[in-house]
Predicted model as a PDB file, atoms N, CA, C, CB and O in Angstrom, pLDDT in the B-factor column:
MODEL        1                                                                  
ATOM      1  N   UNK A   1      -2.708  24.309   7.666  1.00 90.00           N  
ATOM      2  CA  UNK A   1      -3.304  25.726   6.918  1.00 90.00           C  
ATOM      3  C   UNK A   1      -4.185  25.036   5.923  1.00 90.00           C  
ATOM      4  CB  UNK A   1      -2.043  26.866   6.063  1.00 90.00           C  
ATOM      5  O   UNK A   1      -5.390  24.812   6.035  1.00 90.00           O  
ATOM      6  N   UNK A   2      -3.301  24.703   4.826  1.00 93.00           N  
ATOM      7  CA  UNK A   2      -4.242  23.969   3.692  1.00 93.00           C  
ATOM      8  C   UNK A   2      -5.209  23.146   3.826  1.00 93.00           C  
ATOM      9  CB  UNK A   2      -3.653  23.284   2.939  1.00 93.00           C  
ATOM     10  O   UNK A   2      -5.888  23.093   2.800  1.00 93.00           O  
ATOM     11  N   UNK A   3      -5.604  22.406   4.742  1.00 95.00           N  
ATOM     12  CA  UNK A   3      -6.647  21.593   5.223  1.00 95.00           C  
ATOM     13  C   UNK A   3      -7.510  22.389   5.884  1.00 95.00           C  
ATOM     14  CB  UNK A   3      -6.235  20.540   6.031  1.00 95.00           C  
ATOM     15  O   UNK A   3      -8.629  22.025   5.521  1.00 95.00           O  
ATOM     16  N   UNK A   4      -7.612  23.293   6.671  1.00 94.00           N  
ATOM     17  CA  UNK A   4      -8.057  24.232   6.795  1.00 94.00           C  
ATOM     18  C   UNK A   4      -8.932  25.208   6.012  1.00 94.00           C  
ATOM     19  CB  UNK A   4      -7.338  24.505   7.064  1.00 94.00           C  
ATOM     20  O   UNK A   4     -10.054  25.549   6.384  1.00 94.00           O  
ATOM     21  N   UNK A   5      -8.434  25.557   5.089  1.00 96.00           N  
ATOM     22  CA  UNK A   5      -8.941  26.418   3.903  1.00 96.00           C  
ATOM     23  C   UNK A   5      -9.589  25.500   3.003  1.00 96.00           C  
ATOM     24  CB  UNK A   5      -7.790  27.221   3.118  1.00 96.00           C  
ATOM     25  O   UNK A   5     -10.733  25.908   2.800  1.00 96.00           O  
ATOM     26  N   UNK A   6      -9.355  24.457   2.390  1.00 96.00           N  
ATOM     27  CA  UNK A   6     -10.006  23.612   1.871  1.00 96.00           C  
ATOM     28  C   UNK A   6     -10.955  23.266   2.537  1.00 96.00           C  
ATOM     29  CB  UNK A   6      -9.429  22.780   1.551  1.00 96.00           C  
ATOM     30  O   UNK A   6     -11.925  23.163   1.786  1.00 96.00           O  
ATOM     31  N   UNK A   7     -11.354  22.890   4.126  1.00 95.00           N  
ATOM     32  CA  UNK A   7     -12.559  22.752   4.775  1.00 95.00           C  
ATOM     33  C   UNK A   7     -13.669  23.956   4.922  1.00 95.00           C  
ATOM     34  CB  UNK A   7     -12.176  22.338   5.999  1.00 95.00           C  
ATOM     35  O   UNK A   7     -14.873  23.824   5.142  1.00 95.00           O  
ATOM     36  N   UNK A   8     -12.895  25.211   4.733  1.00 96.00           N  
ATOM     37  CA  UNK A   8     -13.702  26.356   4.697  1.00 96.00           C  
ATOM     38  C   UNK A   8     -14.576  26.727   3.300  1.00 96.00           C  
ATOM     39  CB  UNK A   8     -12.763  27.444   5.024  1.00 96.00           C  
ATOM     40  O   UNK A   8     -15.627  27.359   3.198  1.00 96.00           O  
ATOM     41  N   UNK A   9     -13.763  26.110   2.294  1.00 96.00           N  
ATOM     42  CA  UNK A   9     -14.533  26.562   1.012  1.00 96.00           C  
ATOM     43  C   UNK A   9     -15.437  25.112   0.952  1.00 96.00           C  
ATOM     44  CB  UNK A   9     -13.382  26.954  -0.572  1.00 96.00           C  
ATOM     45  O   UNK A   9     -16.555  25.275   0.462  1.00 96.00           O  
ATOM     46  N   UNK A  10     -15.140  23.832   1.344  1.00 95.00           N  
ATOM     47  CA  UNK A  10     -16.016  22.231   1.014  1.00 95.00           C  
ATOM     48  C   UNK A  10     -16.363  21.841   2.457  1.00 95.00           C  
ATOM     49  CB  UNK A  10     -14.904  20.731   0.172  1.00 95.00           C  
ATOM     50  O   UNK A  10     -16.018  20.671   2.626  1.00 95.00           O  
ATOM     51  N   UNK A  11     -16.695  22.158   3.126  1.00 95.00           N  
ATOM     52  CA  UNK A  11     -17.011  21.860   4.212  1.00 95.00           C  
ATOM     53  C   UNK A  11     -16.931  20.273   4.559  1.00 95.00           C  
ATOM     54  CB  UNK A  11     -18.178  22.435   4.336  1.00 95.00           C  
ATOM     55  O   UNK A  11     -17.760  19.551   5.112  1.00 95.00           O  
ATOM     56  N   UNK A  12     -15.582  19.975   4.016  1.00 95.00           N  
ATOM     57  CA  UNK A  12     -14.844  18.444   4.237  1.00 95.00           C  
ATOM     58  C   UNK A  12     -13.674  18.637   4.175  1.00 95.00           C  
ATOM     59  CB  UNK A  12     -15.089  17.293   3.269  1.00 95.00           C  
ATOM     60  O   UNK A  12     -13.158  19.516   3.484  1.00 95.00           O  
ATOM     61  N   UNK A  13     -12.997  17.735   4.987  1.00 96.00           N  
ATOM     62  CA  UNK A  13     -11.271  17.538   4.385  1.00 96.00           C  
ATOM     63  C   UNK A  13     -10.948  16.920   3.067  1.00 96.00           C  
ATOM     64  CB  UNK A  13     -10.399  16.547   5.341  1.00 96.00           C  
ATOM     65  O   UNK A  13     -11.647  16.071   2.515  1.00 96.00           O  
ATOM     66  N   UNK A  14      -9.932  17.371   2.648  1.00 96.00           N  
ATOM     67  CA  UNK A  14      -9.622  16.969   1.469  1.00 96.00           C  
ATOM     68  C   UNK A  14      -8.970  15.340   1.753  1.00 96.00           C  
ATOM     69  CB  UNK A  14      -8.612  18.121   0.788  1.00 96.00           C  
ATOM     70  O   UNK A  14      -8.305  14.892   2.686  1.00 96.00           O  
ATOM     71  N   UNK A  15      -9.422  14.805   0.674  1.00 96.00           N  
ATOM     72  CA  UNK A  15      -8.830  13.065   1.169  1.00 96.00           C  
ATOM     73  C   UNK A  15      -7.068  13.117   0.553  1.00 96.00           C  
ATOM     74  CB  UNK A  15     -10.054  11.328  -0.022  1.00 96.00           C  
ATOM     75  O   UNK A  15      -6.198  12.347   0.960  1.00 96.00           O  
ATOM     76  N   UNK A  16      -6.912  13.891  -0.188  1.00 95.00           N  
ATOM     77  CA  UNK A  16      -4.826  13.833  -0.943  1.00 95.00           C  
ATOM     78  C   UNK A  16      -4.658  15.108  -0.724  1.00 95.00           C  
ATOM     79  CB  UNK A  16      -4.284  13.450  -3.045  1.00 95.00           C  
ATOM     80  O   UNK A  16      -5.184  16.127  -0.277  1.00 95.00           O  
ATOM     81  N   UNK A  17      -3.516  14.566  -1.319  1.00 94.00           N  
ATOM     82  CA  UNK A  17      -2.574  15.761  -1.299  1.00 94.00           C  
ATOM     83  C   UNK A  17      -2.751  16.548  -2.530  1.00 94.00           C  
ATOM     84  CB  UNK A  17      -1.075  15.341  -1.177  1.00 94.00           C  
ATOM     85  O   UNK A  17      -2.740  17.778  -2.586  1.00 94.00           O  
ATOM     86  N   UNK A  18      -2.917  15.732  -3.512  1.00 94.00           N  
ATOM     87  CA  UNK A  18      -3.131  16.218  -4.846  1.00 94.00           C  
ATOM     88  C   UNK A  18      -4.350  17.064  -4.740  1.00 94.00           C  
ATOM     89  CB  UNK A  18      -3.282  15.075  -5.901  1.00 94.00           C  
ATOM     90  O   UNK A  18      -4.168  18.079  -5.411  1.00 94.00           O  
ATOM     91  N   UNK A  19      -5.790  17.060  -4.038  1.00 95.00           N  
ATOM     92  CA  UNK A  19      -6.929  17.791  -4.220  1.00 95.00           C  
ATOM     93  C   UNK A  19      -6.191  19.330  -3.489  1.00 95.00           C  
ATOM     94  CB  UNK A  19      -8.450  16.967  -3.383  1.00 95.00           C  
ATOM     95  O   UNK A  19      -6.584  20.471  -3.730  1.00 95.00           O  
ATOM     96  N   UNK A  20      -5.206  19.000  -2.694  1.00 96.00           N  
ATOM     97  CA  UNK A  20      -4.898  20.502  -1.768  1.00 96.00           C  
ATOM     98  C   UNK A  20      -3.617  21.078  -3.031  1.00 96.00           C  
ATOM     99  CB  UNK A  20      -4.000  20.125   0.459  1.00 96.00           C  
ATOM    100  O   UNK A  20      -3.346  22.276  -2.943  1.00 96.00           O  
ATOM    101  N   UNK A  21      -3.106  20.526  -3.792  1.00 94.00           N  
ATOM    102  CA  UNK A  21      -2.447  21.189  -4.472  1.00 94.00           C  
ATOM    103  C   UNK A  21      -3.009  21.520  -5.741  1.00 94.00           C  
ATOM    104  CB  UNK A  21      -1.410  20.677  -4.516  1.00 94.00           C  
ATOM    105  O   UNK A  21      -2.964  22.702  -6.083  1.00 94.00           O  
ATOM    106  N   UNK A  22      -3.476  20.766  -6.417  1.00 93.00           N  
ATOM    107  CA  UNK A  22      -4.531  21.269  -7.775  1.00 93.00           C  
ATOM    108  C   UNK A  22      -5.758  22.268  -7.411  1.00 93.00           C  
ATOM    109  CB  UNK A  22      -5.365  19.820  -8.488  1.00 93.00           C  
ATOM    110  O   UNK A  22      -6.538  22.693  -8.263  1.00 93.00           O  
ATOM    111  N   UNK A  23      -5.838  22.653  -5.726  1.00 93.00           N  
ATOM    112  CA  UNK A  23      -6.963  23.432  -5.752  1.00 93.00           C  
ATOM    113  C   UNK A  23      -6.288  24.356  -5.310  1.00 93.00           C  
ATOM    114  CB  UNK A  23      -8.183  23.094  -5.094  1.00 93.00           C  
ATOM    115  O   UNK A  23      -7.007  25.310  -5.013  1.00 93.00           O  
ATOM    116  N   UNK A  24      -5.182  24.532  -5.114  1.00 94.00           N  
ATOM    117  CA  UNK A  24      -4.650  26.153  -4.697  1.00 94.00           C  
ATOM    118  C   UNK A  24      -4.277  26.398  -3.493  1.00 94.00           C  
ATOM    119  CB  UNK A  24      -5.626  27.224  -4.835  1.00 94.00           C  
ATOM    120  O   UNK A  24      -3.776  27.426  -3.037  1.00 94.00           O  
ATOM    121  N   UNK A  25      -4.604  25.168  -2.855  1.00 95.00           N  
ATOM    122  CA  UNK A  25      -4.184  25.242  -1.055  1.00 95.00           C  
ATOM    123  C   UNK A  25      -2.954  25.096  -0.444  1.00 95.00           C  
ATOM    124  CB  UNK A  25      -4.789  24.223  -0.274  1.00 95.00           C  
ATOM    125  O   UNK A  25      -2.722  25.362   0.735  1.00 95.00           O  
ATOM    126  N   UNK A  26      -1.935  24.545  -1.501  1.00 90.00           N  
ATOM    127  CA  UNK A  26      -0.978  24.440  -0.907  1.00 90.00           C  
ATOM    128  C   UNK A  26      -0.052  24.245  -2.277  1.00 90.00           C  
ATOM    129  CB  UNK A  26      -1.086  23.402   0.223  1.00 90.00           C  
ATOM    130  O   UNK A  26      -0.526  23.523  -3.155  1.00 90.00           O  
ATOM    131  N   UNK A  27       1.304  24.887  -2.505  1.00 90.00           N  
ATOM    132  CA  UNK A  27       2.187  25.018  -3.084  1.00 90.00           C  
ATOM    133  C   UNK A  27       3.176  23.484  -3.551  1.00 90.00           C  
ATOM    134  CB  UNK A  27       2.706  26.015  -2.296  1.00 90.00           C  
ATOM    135  O   UNK A  27       3.588  23.165  -4.666  1.00 90.00           O  
ATOM    136  N   UNK A  28       3.313  22.834  -2.351  1.00 86.00           N  
ATOM    137  CA  UNK A  28       4.831  22.031  -2.529  1.00 86.00           C  
ATOM    138  C   UNK A  28       5.364  22.655  -1.484  1.00 86.00           C  
ATOM    139  CB  UNK A  28       5.829  22.218  -3.996  1.00 86.00           C  
ATOM    140  O   UNK A  28       4.901  23.561  -0.792  1.00 86.00           O  
ATOM    141  N   UNK A  29       6.701  21.911  -1.412  1.00 90.00           N  
ATOM    142  CA  UNK A  29       8.099  22.255  -1.259  1.00 90.00           C  
ATOM    143  C   UNK A  29       8.938  21.298  -1.573  1.00 90.00           C  
ATOM    144  CB  UNK A  29       8.416  22.638  -0.055  1.00 90.00           C  
ATOM    145  O   UNK A  29       8.920  20.078  -1.408  1.00 90.00           O  
ATOM    146  N   UNK A  30       9.678  22.034  -2.050  1.00 93.00           N  
ATOM    147  CA  UNK A  30      10.746  21.037  -2.821  1.00 93.00           C  
ATOM    148  C   UNK A  30      11.558  19.743  -1.762  1.00 93.00           C  
ATOM    149  CB  UNK A  30      12.111  22.194  -3.499  1.00 93.00           C  
ATOM    150  O   UNK A  30      12.097  19.832  -0.658  1.00 93.00           O  
ATOM    151  N   UNK A  31      11.365  18.731  -2.571  1.00 96.00           N  
ATOM    152  CA  UNK A  31      11.941  17.420  -1.811  1.00 96.00           C  
ATOM    153  C   UNK A  31      11.478  17.061  -0.895  1.00 96.00           C  
ATOM    154  CB  UNK A  31      13.060  17.383  -1.400  1.00 96.00           C  
ATOM    155  O   UNK A  31      12.141  16.386  -0.108  1.00 96.00           O  
ATOM    156  N   UNK A  32       9.736  17.477  -0.568  1.00 95.00           N  
ATOM    157  CA  UNK A  32       9.063  16.846   0.216  1.00 95.00           C  
ATOM    158  C   UNK A  32       7.713  16.223   0.064  1.00 95.00           C  
ATOM    159  CB  UNK A  32       9.071  17.502   0.995  1.00 95.00           C  
ATOM    160  O   UNK A  32       6.808  16.860  -0.475  1.00 95.00           O  
ATOM    161  N   UNK A  33       7.548  15.117   0.474  1.00 94.00           N  
ATOM    162  CA  UNK A  33       6.305  14.429  -0.237  1.00 94.00           C  
ATOM    163  C   UNK A  33       5.292  14.512   1.102  1.00 94.00           C  
ATOM    164  CB  UNK A  33       6.650  12.604  -0.899  1.00 94.00           C  
ATOM    165  O   UNK A  33       5.607  14.192   2.248  1.00 94.00           O  
ATOM    166  N   UNK A  34       4.245  14.926   0.738  1.00 94.00           N  
ATOM    167  CA  UNK A  34       3.189  14.888   1.715  1.00 94.00           C  
ATOM    168  C   UNK A  34       1.908  13.852   1.196  1.00 94.00           C  
ATOM    169  CB  UNK A  34       2.681  16.475   1.943  1.00 94.00           C  
ATOM    170  O   UNK A  34       1.525  13.626   0.048  1.00 94.00           O  
ATOM    171  N   UNK A  35       1.510  13.431   2.230  1.00 94.00           N  
ATOM    172  CA  UNK A  35       0.097  12.560   1.844  1.00 94.00           C  
ATOM    173  C   UNK A  35      -0.817  12.764   2.750  1.00 94.00           C  
ATOM    174  CB  UNK A  35       0.202  11.002   1.766  1.00 94.00           C  
ATOM    175  O   UNK A  35      -0.350  12.982   3.868  1.00 94.00           O  
ATOM    176  N   UNK A  36      -1.968  12.772   2.665  1.00 95.00           N  
ATOM    177  CA  UNK A  36      -3.227  12.663   3.450  1.00 95.00           C  
ATOM    178  C   UNK A  36      -3.343  10.995   3.838  1.00 95.00           C  
ATOM    179  CB  UNK A  36      -4.618  13.273   2.470  1.00 95.00           C  
ATOM    180  O   UNK A  36      -3.997  10.289   3.070  1.00 95.00           O  
ATOM    181  N   UNK A  37      -2.802  10.480   4.843  1.00 94.00           N  
ATOM    182  CA  UNK A  37      -3.292   9.079   5.183  1.00 94.00           C  
ATOM    183  C   UNK A  37      -4.765   9.124   5.498  1.00 94.00           C  
ATOM    184  CB  UNK A  37      -2.508   8.461   6.421  1.00 94.00           C  
ATOM    185  O   UNK A  37      -5.372   8.125   5.113  1.00 94.00           O  
ATOM    186  N   UNK A  38      -5.549  10.127   6.161  1.00 93.00           N  
ATOM    187  CA  UNK A  38      -7.414  10.131   6.554  1.00 93.00           C  
ATOM    188  C   UNK A  38      -7.806  11.142   6.535  1.00 93.00           C  
ATOM    189  CB  UNK A  38      -8.030   9.698   7.885  1.00 93.00           C  
ATOM    190  O   UNK A  38      -7.243  12.203   6.804  1.00 93.00           O  
ATOM    191  N   UNK A  39      -9.034  10.891   6.146  1.00 94.00           N  
ATOM    192  CA  UNK A  39      -9.522  12.390   6.213  1.00 94.00           C  
ATOM    193  C   UNK A  39     -11.131  12.280   6.062  1.00 94.00           C  
ATOM    194  CB  UNK A  39      -8.803  13.407   4.895  1.00 94.00           C  
ATOM    195  O   UNK A  39     -11.681  11.318   5.527  1.00 94.00           O  
ATOM    196  N   UNK A  40     -11.748  13.290   6.555  1.00 90.00           N  
ATOM    197  CA  UNK A  40     -13.363  13.034   7.170  1.00 90.00           C  
ATOM    198  C   UNK A  40     -14.068  14.538   6.734  1.00 90.00           C  
ATOM    199  CB  UNK A  40     -13.424  12.739   9.277  1.00 90.00           C  
ATOM    200  O   UNK A  40     -13.558  15.607   6.397  1.00 90.00           O  
ATOM    201  N   UNK A  41     -15.457  14.106   6.902  1.00 89.00           N  
ATOM    202  CA  UNK A  41     -15.780  15.328   7.110  1.00 89.00           C  
ATOM    203  C   UNK A  41     -15.456  16.373   8.607  1.00 89.00           C  
ATOM    204  CB  UNK A  41     -17.078  15.136   6.846  1.00 89.00           C  
ATOM    205  O   UNK A  41     -15.986  17.478   8.722  1.00 89.00           O  
ATOM    206  N   UNK A  42     -14.513  15.793   9.662  1.00 91.00           N  
ATOM    207  CA  UNK A  42     -14.124  16.605  10.821  1.00 91.00           C  
ATOM    208  C   UNK A  42     -13.060  16.110  11.175  1.00 91.00           C  
ATOM    209  CB  UNK A  42     -14.980  16.697  11.904  1.00 91.00           C  
ATOM    210  O   UNK A  42     -12.889  16.050  12.393  1.00 91.00           O  
ATOM    211  N   UNK A  43     -12.159  15.674  10.434  1.00 93.00           N  
ATOM    212  CA  UNK A  43     -10.697  14.976  10.874  1.00 93.00           C  
ATOM    213  C   UNK A  43     -10.190  14.771   9.539  1.00 93.00           C  
ATOM    214  CB  UNK A  43     -10.735  13.423  11.814  1.00 93.00           C  
ATOM    215  O   UNK A  43     -10.765  14.610   8.463  1.00 93.00           O  
ATOM    216  N   UNK A  44      -8.526  14.834   9.990  1.00 95.00           N  
ATOM    217  CA  UNK A  44      -7.910  14.269   9.126  1.00 95.00           C  
ATOM    218  C   UNK A  44      -6.722  14.280   9.624  1.00 95.00           C  
ATOM    219  CB  UNK A  44      -8.045  14.718   7.971  1.00 95.00           C  
ATOM    220  O   UNK A  44      -6.414  15.106  10.483  1.00 95.00           O  
ATOM    221  N   UNK A  45      -5.621  13.101   9.030  1.00 95.00           N  
ATOM    222  CA  UNK A  45      -3.955  12.869   9.450  1.00 95.00           C  
ATOM    223  C   UNK A  45      -3.651  12.989   8.208  1.00 95.00           C  
ATOM    224  CB  UNK A  45      -3.311  11.393  10.202  1.00 95.00           C  
ATOM    225  O   UNK A  45      -4.234  12.668   7.173  1.00 95.00           O  
ATOM    226  N   UNK A  46      -2.714  13.465   8.419  1.00 95.00           N  
ATOM    227  CA  UNK A  46      -1.414  13.537   7.060  1.00 95.00           C  
ATOM    228  C   UNK A  46      -0.124  13.761   7.393  1.00 95.00           C  
ATOM    229  CB  UNK A  46      -1.563  14.730   5.992  1.00 95.00           C  
ATOM    230  O   UNK A  46       0.250  14.498   8.305  1.00 95.00           O  
ATOM    231  N   UNK A  47       0.839  12.876   6.364  1.00 95.00           N  
ATOM    232  CA  UNK A  47       2.310  12.977   6.979  1.00 95.00           C  
ATOM    233  C   UNK A  47       3.121  13.627   5.895  1.00 95.00           C  
ATOM    234  CB  UNK A  47       3.004  11.462   7.405  1.00 95.00           C  
ATOM    235  O   UNK A  47       2.614  13.844   4.794  1.00 95.00           O  
ATOM    236  N   UNK A  48       4.226  13.908   6.139  1.00 95.00           N  
ATOM    237  CA  UNK A  48       5.583  14.730   5.395  1.00 95.00           C  
ATOM    238  C   UNK A  48       6.773  14.215   5.683  1.00 95.00           C  
ATOM    239  CB  UNK A  48       5.796  16.219   5.792  1.00 95.00           C  
ATOM    240  O   UNK A  48       7.247  13.827   6.751  1.00 95.00           O  
ATOM    241  N   UNK A  49       7.241  14.264   4.498  1.00 96.00           N  
ATOM    242  CA  UNK A  49       8.806  13.669   4.589  1.00 96.00           C  
ATOM    243  C   UNK A  49       9.778  14.399   3.790  1.00 96.00           C  
ATOM    244  CB  UNK A  49       8.932  12.154   4.069  1.00 96.00           C  
ATOM    245  O   UNK A  49       9.390  14.769   2.682  1.00 96.00           O  
ATOM    246  N   UNK A  50      10.960  14.676   4.140  1.00 96.00           N  
ATOM    247  CA  UNK A  50      11.862  15.264   3.208  1.00 96.00           C  
ATOM    248  C   UNK A  50      13.188  14.210   2.977  1.00 96.00           C  
ATOM    249  CB  UNK A  50      12.308  16.767   3.812  1.00 96.00           C  
ATOM    250  O   UNK A  50      13.800  13.552   3.818  1.00 96.00           O  
ATOM    251  N   UNK A  51      13.413  14.328   1.301  1.00 96.00           N  
ATOM    252  CA  UNK A  51      13.937  12.970   0.752  1.00 96.00           C  
ATOM    253  C   UNK A  51      15.203  13.069   1.337  1.00 96.00           C  
ATOM    254  CB  UNK A  51      13.983  12.729  -0.910  1.00 96.00           C  
ATOM    255  O   UNK A  51      15.906  12.104   1.036  1.00 96.00           O  
ATOM    256  N   UNK A  52      15.913  14.131   2.284  1.00 96.00           N  
ATOM    257  CA  UNK A  52      17.233  14.003   2.605  1.00 96.00           C  
ATOM    258  C   UNK A  52      17.102  13.920   3.939  1.00 96.00           C  
ATOM    259  CB  UNK A  52      18.137  15.026   2.140  1.00 96.00           C  
ATOM    260  O   UNK A  52      17.889  14.383   4.765  1.00 96.00           O  
ATOM    261  N   UNK A  53      15.942  13.233   4.188  1.00 95.00           N  
ATOM    262  CA  UNK A  53      15.773  12.937   5.976  1.00 95.00           C  
ATOM    263  C   UNK A  53      15.219  11.594   6.120  1.00 95.00           C  
ATOM    264  CB  UNK A  53      14.602  14.058   6.876  1.00 95.00           C  
ATOM    265  O   UNK A  53      14.352  11.262   5.311  1.00 95.00           O  
ATOM    266  N   UNK A  54      15.667  10.583   7.226  1.00 95.00           N  
ATOM    267  CA  UNK A  54      14.858   9.596   7.944  1.00 95.00           C  
ATOM    268  C   UNK A  54      13.703   9.372   8.498  1.00 95.00           C  
ATOM    269  CB  UNK A  54      15.246   9.379   8.612  1.00 95.00           C  
ATOM    270  O   UNK A  54      13.098   8.304   8.591  1.00 95.00           O  
ATOM    271  N   UNK A  55      13.290  10.860   9.021  1.00 96.00           N  
ATOM    272  CA  UNK A  55      12.242  11.162   9.580  1.00 96.00           C  
ATOM    273  C   UNK A  55      10.922  11.288   8.563  1.00 96.00           C  
ATOM    274  CB  UNK A  55      12.581  12.317  10.292  1.00 96.00           C  
ATOM    275  O   UNK A  55      10.950  11.608   7.375  1.00 96.00           O  
ATOM    276  N   UNK A  56       9.949  11.000   9.243  1.00 96.00           N  
ATOM    277  CA  UNK A  56       8.705  11.441   8.405  1.00 96.00           C  
ATOM    278  C   UNK A  56       7.695  11.921   9.706  1.00 96.00           C  
ATOM    279  CB  UNK A  56       7.977   9.995   7.315  1.00 96.00           C  
ATOM    280  O   UNK A  56       7.788  11.359  10.798  1.00 96.00           O  
ATOM    281  N   UNK A  57       7.052  12.650   9.541  1.00 96.00           N  
ATOM    282  CA  UNK A  57       6.416  13.748  10.649  1.00 96.00           C  
ATOM    283  C   UNK A  57       5.010  13.760   9.929  1.00 96.00           C  
ATOM    284  CB  UNK A  57       7.283  15.540  10.771  1.00 96.00           C  
ATOM    285  O   UNK A  57       4.805  14.131   8.774  1.00 96.00           O  
ATOM    286  N   UNK A  58       3.821  13.149  11.084  1.00 95.00           N  
ATOM    287  CA  UNK A  58       2.645  13.228  10.669  1.00 95.00           C  
ATOM    288  C   UNK A  58       1.753  14.423  11.809  1.00 95.00           C  
ATOM    289  CB  UNK A  58       2.119  11.630  10.595  1.00 95.00           C  
ATOM    290  O   UNK A  58       2.193  15.060  12.766  1.00 95.00           O  
ATOM    291  N   UNK A  59       0.791  14.385  11.393  1.00 94.00           N  
ATOM    292  CA  UNK A  59      -0.005  15.474  12.119  1.00 94.00           C  
ATOM    293  C   UNK A  59      -1.568  14.809  12.203  1.00 94.00           C  
ATOM    294  CB  UNK A  59       0.053  17.075  11.185  1.00 94.00           C  
ATOM    295  O   UNK A  59      -1.916  14.495  11.065  1.00 94.00           O  
ATOM    296  N   UNK A  60      -2.751  14.461  13.351  1.00 93.00           N  
ATOM    297  CA  UNK A  60      -3.412  14.427  13.749  1.00 93.00           C  
ATOM    298  C   UNK A  60      -4.601  15.722  14.319  1.00 93.00           C  
ATOM    299  CB  UNK A  60      -2.834  13.764  14.189  1.00 93.00           C  
ATOM    300  O   UNK A  60      -4.730  16.156  15.464  1.00 93.00           O  
ATOM    301  N   UNK A  61      -5.434  16.147  12.941  1.00 92.00           N  
ATOM    302  CA  UNK A  61      -6.362  17.747  13.458  1.00 92.00           C  
ATOM    303  C   UNK A  61      -7.037  17.247  14.614  1.00 92.00           C  
ATOM    304  CB  UNK A  61      -7.751  18.505  12.227  1.00 92.00           C  
ATOM    305  O   UNK A  61      -7.715  18.040  15.266  1.00 92.00           O  
ATOM    306  N   UNK A  62      -6.930  15.701  15.069  1.00 90.00           N  
ATOM    307  CA  UNK A  62      -7.678  15.409  16.414  1.00 90.00           C  
ATOM    308  C   UNK A  62      -7.103  15.727  17.711  1.00 90.00           C  
ATOM    309  CB  UNK A  62      -7.944  14.055  16.517  1.00 90.00           C  
ATOM    310  O   UNK A  62      -7.740  15.762  18.764  1.00 90.00           O  
ATOM    311  N   UNK A  63      -5.752  15.978  17.560  1.00 88.00           N  
ATOM    312  CA  UNK A  63      -4.930  16.063  18.393  1.00 88.00           C  
ATOM    313  C   UNK A  63      -4.586  17.321  18.662  1.00 88.00           C  
ATOM    314  CB  UNK A  63      -4.051  15.393  18.135  1.00 88.00           C  
ATOM    315  O   UNK A  63      -4.532  18.024  19.671  1.00 88.00           O  
ATOM    316  N   UNK A  64      -4.292  17.480  17.136  1.00 88.00           N  
ATOM    317  CA  UNK A  64      -3.378  19.090  16.937  1.00 88.00           C  
ATOM    318  C   UNK A  64      -1.780  19.221  17.347  1.00 88.00           C  
ATOM    319  CB  UNK A  64      -4.124  20.338  18.032  1.00 88.00           C  
ATOM    320  O   UNK A  64      -1.212  20.295  17.546  1.00 88.00           O  
ATOM    321  N   UNK A  65      -1.265  18.119  17.421  1.00 90.00           N  
ATOM    322  CA  UNK A  65       0.060  17.808  17.236  1.00 90.00           C  
ATOM    323  C   UNK A  65       0.918  17.370  16.119  1.00 90.00           C  
ATOM    324  CB  UNK A  65       0.194  17.097  17.918  1.00 90.00           C  
ATOM    325  O   UNK A  65       0.419  16.470  15.443  1.00 90.00           O  
ATOM    326  N   UNK A  66       2.265  17.846  15.700  1.00 92.00           N  
ATOM    327  CA  UNK A  66       2.785  17.401  15.288  1.00 92.00           C  
ATOM    328  C   UNK A  66       3.812  16.243  15.843  1.00 92.00           C  
ATOM    329  CB  UNK A  66       2.946  18.190  14.839  1.00 92.00           C  
ATOM    330  O   UNK A  66       4.671  16.538  16.674  1.00 92.00           O  
ATOM    331  N   UNK A  67       3.659  14.775  15.283  1.00 93.00           N  
ATOM    332  CA  UNK A  67       4.392  14.067  15.871  1.00 93.00           C  
ATOM    333  C   UNK A  67       5.625  13.510  14.948  1.00 93.00           C  
ATOM    334  CB  UNK A  67       3.570  13.150  16.434  1.00 93.00           C  
ATOM    335  O   UNK A  67       5.537  13.823  13.761  1.00 93.00           O  
ATOM    336  N   UNK A  68       6.710  12.763  15.311  1.00 94.00           N  
ATOM    337  CA  UNK A  68       7.715  12.108  14.900  1.00 94.00           C  
ATOM    338  C   UNK A  68       7.392  10.652  14.247  1.00 94.00           C  
ATOM    339  CB  UNK A  68       8.560  12.063  15.996  1.00 94.00           C  
ATOM    340  O   UNK A  68       7.764   9.800  15.054  1.00 94.00           O  
ATOM    341  N   UNK A  69       6.828  10.046  13.068  1.00 90.00           N  
ATOM    342  CA  UNK A  69       6.184   9.005  13.218  1.00 90.00           C  
ATOM    343  C   UNK A  69       5.799   9.092  11.847  1.00 90.00           C  
ATOM    344  CB  UNK A  69       5.203   8.913  14.311  1.00 90.00           C  
ATOM    345  O   UNK A  69       6.048  10.115  11.209  1.00 90.00           O  
ATOM    346  N   UNK A  70       4.893   7.582  11.051  1.00 85.00           N  
ATOM    347  CA  UNK A  70       4.396   7.692  10.059  1.00 85.00           C  
ATOM    348  C   UNK A  70       2.669   7.610  10.416  1.00 85.00           C  
ATOM    349  CB  UNK A  70       5.072   6.696   9.167  1.00 85.00           C  
ATOM    350  O   UNK A  70       1.719   7.772   9.651  1.00 85.00           O  
ATOM    351  N   UNK A  71       2.692   7.285  11.919  1.00 81.00           N  
ATOM    352  CA  UNK A  71       1.049   7.122  12.387  1.00 81.00           C  
ATOM    353  C   UNK A  71       1.363   8.009  13.584  1.00 81.00           C  
ATOM    354  CB  UNK A  71       0.302   5.319  12.824  1.00 81.00           C  
ATOM    355  O   UNK A  71       2.330   8.145  14.334  1.00 81.00           O  
ATOM    356  N   UNK A  72       0.047   8.609  13.451  1.00 80.00           N  
ATOM    357  CA  UNK A  72      -0.170   9.809  14.803  1.00 80.00           C  
ATOM    358  C   UNK A  72      -0.279   8.748  16.421  1.00 80.00           C  
ATOM    359  CB  UNK A  72      -2.203  10.945  14.486  1.00 80.00           C  
ATOM    360  O   UNK A  72      -0.429   9.299  17.512  1.00 80.00           O  
TER     361      UNK A  72                                                      
ENDMDL                                                                          
END                                                                             
């Protein structure tokens, strides 16, 4: 949702989690590390991991699904 809001305002996807945080598109979540692994004008891939879990989750906007793993 944060990436889509960013896109609406900027006509491109954010290339970093910091851009989403400082732009006010995302507030962050306690103990969760989020990263934008790739982004362009028409798609993005992001990962998220909770500090108390060994699982990393990935979302690829092209596919539109969340999968377990560091790459989609």
